[in-house]
N, C-alpha and C positions, 0 to 999 in steps of 0.2 A: 936102504933107501928107495922106497917107491915114491913116485911123484904123483900128486893128485892131478888127474887129467882135466878136471873142471877148471882149476885155477890156471893151469897152463894155457888152456884155450882163451880165457879172459885176458891174460897178459898179452898174448899174441894179437888178439883183436884190438886191444888198446894201442899196441905198438904200431899196428898198420895205420890206424887213424892219425897217430902222431906224425908218422912219416908223410902222410898225404896232406897234412895241414900246410897251407902256404900263406905267405904274407899277403895282405891285401894290397892289390895294385892300385895305383892312382894315376890319373891322366896328366900328362905334361904336354903343354903346347909345343909342337915341333918348331925348331929354330928355322928362321927364314934364311934360305941360301943367300949368299952375298950378291949373286947375279940378279936377284929380284929386287929391283928398285922401282918405285912408282913411275910408270911410263914405259917400262920395258915391254917390247913386243914379244909375245910368247907364241909357241906352237902348241896347240892342244893335241894330245895323243890319244885320248880315250873319250868315248861317248858319242853323242849324235853330232857333235861339232869337231870330230877328230880330223886333223889335217888343216884346220883353219887357224888363222893368226888372230890374236886378240891382245888387248892392252891390259897389263897388270895395273890394278888400281891400288889395292892394299891387302894386307893380311888381316883376317877377322880375329879378334881377341879370343872369343869363346871357343871356337873350333880349330883355329889354325889354318883354315882353308884360304885359298887365294881368291880374291874377288877380281874377275876379269870382265871386260866388256869389249864388244866387237870393234868399233861401234856398229850397232845393229843395222844402220843404213848401208854400211859398206859390205858386210859379210854375213848378216843375219845371226850374229852371236849376241844374245841378250846378256844382261847381268848374270853371271854364272859363278858358282862356287866350285872350285876344283882343287884337289889335293896336289901338293908340289910334285909328287912323283909322276903325275900324268901330264906334265907341262915341261916343255923345253924353253928356257929363256934364250933369246937371241941377243946379239950385240947391238941391235937397233933399239934406240931409245927415243922417246918423245918427252919433251919437257912439260910435265903436267903439274908443276909446282904452283902455277897460278890458278889451277882448276879448283873451284870450291866444291868440296864433296857435300852432297845433300845429307841432311840429318836422317838417321834411320837406316843407314846401311849396316845392318848387323844380321846375325843368324836368324832372328825372329822373322825377318822379312822373307826368308826362304823356307819356313816351316810349312808343311802340308798336313792338313787334318785328314785323318782316316775315318771312314764311317765306323760306327760302333754297332752296326746292325749284326745280329747273329748270322753266321755263315751257315746256310743250309742249302740243300739242293733246290728247294722251292724258291728261295730268295735269289739264288744264282740265275735261274732261268726267268724269273718274273721281273726282277729289277734290272733294267738296262742302264740305270744311272751309273755314273762313274763312282768308284769306291773312294777316290781321293778328291778332296775339294781344296782349292787354294784361296783362302780368304784375302791374301795380300796381293793378288795379281794386279789390281788396279793401281795400288800404291807402288808396286815394283815397276810397272810400265811408266808411271809418272817420273819416278827417280831415274829410270833408264833414259828417258827423254832429256831430263835436265843435265845428266852427266854427259851423254853423247853429244849434245849440242855444243858443250864447251870443248870436248875433245876434237870434234870435227873442225872447229874454228882453228885449232892448232895444226891439225894435219893438212888443212888446205894451204897453209903457209910453207909446208915442207914439200919439196919437189918429189913426185912419184910415190908419196906415202899412201895416198888413197888407193892407188893401184896395188901397192905392196900388201896392204892389209886385206884387200879383197881377193887376192890370188891365193888359192889353196896351196899348201905345202905338199910336195910329192917327191918320192925317190924312185928313180928309174933302175933298171936291172944293171946298168953299167956304173951307177953311183956307189961310192964307198962312204957310208955314213960315219964310220970311225975316223975318217980323214977330214970330214967337213968341219968348218968353223961356223957355228950358228950365230 
């Protein structure tokens, strides 16, 4: 018994591809942690607003991101989408059940168009225009004002809440974060 080497090679090649074949993965929206209820004051851990406190508004259905707002007047945090792992929920809550959420608070509001111009060295040095354009910025600012106006009315009725939201979160060298209750 000699074995035909050409057939042996084909069989091994097919076996390799069969082993590498994987099931198609599909996206599942992350479950919202029970600490996140509308009106929970959260600490942002990542991004340009890291260390700031913001109010949780809702979880978006399409992406699973959290929709947070500052309010902008207090701490300069606009309507923002952040993943759950980059936010710490605190035990401080604001009753925003009476707040009427404006229509249009969804993922499409936060999409950014990228330029489709071919990237070449000449275009890089000649075009000083930004590559990203945000067509929804006016609409987002208007929705931000509507939402923040309602939340600010509620926070004015709670003693020290405006100061609490405007103060950034920080940990000193003598603080033990694992012993803190947020």
